[in-house]
N, C-alpha and C positions, 0 to 999 in steps of 0.2 A: 651752857644754855641758860642758867638762871641768874637771876640779881640777888647777889648775899644779902642785900638787905629785905629782900622782897621775896623770898625763897618759899618760906610758910606761908604768904599771902595768898596762894591759890586753894582755894576751896571751891571743886566742883559740885555742883547740886545735881540730885538724879534727873531733876528737869533738863539741866543742860546737856547732860548726856545722852538724854533721851531725845532734843533737839538736835543735837551732832549725828546720832546715829541714823534720825530722819531724813536730814540731809544728806548724808553720805547715800544714802538707798536712792534718795532723788534725784541727786546728781550725778552718780556713776554710770558708766557707758557711754553716751553721748557728749558727756561734759568732761571737763577737765580736772585734774590734783588740784591745779591752782584755785579753781574754783570752789572745790570743797575746802582748800586751808582758806579761802575769804569767808565762807561759812562759818568754820569754826571760829575763825578771828573775831566773827560778827556776836558769835555766843558769847565767847570768853572775855573780848577784849584784847587778848594776846594768844598767842600759840601755847600752851603749856604742853610742856613734856606729854603729860598724860592723854591728852589729845591727840599730839601727832600719833601714840601708840593706838590709840582705837583706831584713826583713820588707818593706819598700816595694817592692824588688823582683819578691818572689813574688806580692804581692797587685797587683802592677800600679797601684800609688797612688804619689804622692810621697812621699820621706823627709819633707818638710814637714809632709804631712797627717798621716803615725804620729807625727812630734815634735807637734804640734800635739795629737793625742788625748793621748799622754804626759803631757804637761805640765799638763794640765785636771786630773789626780788626783795627788794627792799621796802616794800609795803607791808610785810610781814613782821611783829613784832615776837620776842620770845619771855618778854621782860611785861609783868603788869605795868599800866600805866598809871601814875598818881591822878587824884582828882583834878590837878592841873599838871598839865603835861607841857613842858618846857622843852623848846627847839630851838637851839643857836645856831644860825648857818654860820659854815666854816669854810664857805665856798671863797675863792680867791679874792674878789672885792672885800667882803666883809674880815676875811683872815688879816687883810693888808691892813685894814682899819681899827683893827684891835679886837674882833671877835674870840681867840685864843684866850686873851684876857679875860674877858668877860665869861667865857665857860670856865676856865679854871677858877674863878672867883663864886659863881654858881655852885660848882662842886664842892669848893669850901663851905661857903654857906649854909648848904643844903646837908653836907655831910655824905653827899653820893658818889659812887664811881660811874663811869661812862655807862650809860643806857640804865643805871641804877632808879631808886625811888625812896623814898624817905619812908623809915619805918613805920609812920603814922598813914601811909598811902597819901598822904595830902600832894607831895610833888613829886615829879619824875623828870629826868633830865637825860636830852639826847640831843648830838651833833646832827646836822644834817649839810648835805653839800650845798645847795641852792635853794633860795625859797622864790627867785624870782623878782627881787627889790632893792637889785644891785645899787642903785640910786640913795638909796636910805642906810646904807650900810654902816655901821653893821647892825644886823639885823637877830631879833628874835622872837618867838612865839610862844604866847600862853594858850594853849587850846585854840582858839580860834582869833584871840587878837594878837596882832602883829605890833612890833614894838620896834621903830628906827632909829637909826643916828643914836646908839646907845652908848653909855658910857657907862663903867663900874660904879661910880657913883648914884648912878640912878636904880641901882637895882635893888635895895633895899625899898624903896618907893613904888618900884614895880611889882615885888612880890607882895607888897603889904596892900595891893587890891585885891588880892585872893583871899577871900570870907578869912 
């Protein structure tokens, strides 16, 4: 559940803990666990184990139950995101056009595993199944910027655009 290179990156603050507990209090009852998980992810930027434990405790359910709901939905992340969150589409069209090689090169260049982030917190790397830009395959994004028809030779230039 944790990113090896970012395991020590989580440092929750008293303010975050207070916001989480207030969100749980206001959302429980008529609202779903999914909405509480969304609020927690907004507070922390991802779902740290500590937040899952607080949610479970406040709702009177097991951490495993909270985790099982969170893992069902792809919108939730259990690893901290870097300042520059990179996502590589590994959907069929992108994969056929070489996205697997691009993803492997990025893992090598950044020195991260699947879903990991660099020790300095600058970059995180994830794969996704479709970005809806199949005509531009292979596609990757960095935060809100989308890059199409990417080749491995372009990666250094693309990464250099990140401060």
